[in-house]
N, C-alpha and C positions, 0 to 999 in steps of 0.2 A: 212103353212103360207098363208094368203089370197093372191089371185091373183091380188087383186086391191091395195095391200101395196105394195109400191116400196120404198126402202131406198137406197139412193146414199151415198157413202162414198167417202171421198178422199183417195189416195194411202196411204199416211202417216197413216190415221186411220185404213185403212184396214191393214195394216203391223203390227200397235200396236196390234189389235185385233187378228191378227194370231201368234203374238209373245205370249200374254197371253194365247191363247189356247194350244199352244205347252208347255208354263210352267206349266199349269195346267195339262196337260196329264203327264209329267215328275213328279209333285208332286203325282198324283195318282199312278204312278208305283212305286215312292219311299215309299210311305207309304204301299201300298200291301207288298213290300219287307221287310218293318220293321215290319208287321203283321206276315208275316211268320217267320221272326227271332225271334220274341217274343214267338210264338206257339211252336217252337223248344226250346227255352230257358226253358218254361214252363214246357213240356215235360221232358227236362233233370233235372230240378229241382226235379220234381215229381219221377223220376227214383233214383235221390240220395237219396231224403227222405226214399224210400221204401228201398234202400240198407243200409242206416244207421239203420233205424229201423230192419231190419233182422241181422245186424251185432251186436246190441245192445242185441237182443234176444239171439244169439249164445253165446255171451260174457257171458252174464248172467246165461246161462245155464252151460258153462265150469266152471264159478266161483263156483256155486252152486254144481256142481259134485266134483271139487277139495276139496271143503271145506268137502264136506261129506266124500271122502275119507282120507282126512287128520285127520278127527275126528275118523274114524275108525282105522287108523293105530296108533293114539294116544291111543286109549282105548285098541287096541290089545297089543301095547308094554309096556304100563303103567309103563315107567321109567326104563325099564330092559337093554335098549340098548342105550347109549348116542348119536352114530350114528344115530339113528333113531330120537330121540329126536331133534337132530340138522337138520336132514333133514325136519322134521315137522315144526321147527320153520322158516327156510328157505322158505319153500312152503307159510306157514302163511304170511311171509312177502312179498313174491311174489305176492299173492293174493291180498293183501292189496294195494301194488302198482297198479296192474292192475285195480282193482275196483275203485280205485282214478283216474286213468288216463282216464277210460271209463265212468265216472259219467259226466252226463250232466252238462255243463257249467251253472252258473247262468246266466241269460239273462241281458243285460246292462238295466238300467234304461230308461223309455221313455222319449223322449227329451221333454224340456219345451215348453208350446205352446207359 
């Protein structure tokens, strides 16, 4: 500030300005804390999305393996053993239930503007 500029403020105005500076400082601190929290939540969301993708991949692989093994059992048994036929039917029902349970849900429609 230039040495020739002198501003004289009364005590009430100075107190008001000091209060405003303190309030702005608290707001800046709170905003920084919110930004940090947002960054942590975004990292957690990214980690969750990665975990869900990994789980979906593993489940899809398991379903494919179970389906292939069930087909082999059915081919080898060819109706000779009713217990094996019943087990294959049970496995197929469980695979269908598992597939339905992990299928991605239909996203909700976008809100009307």
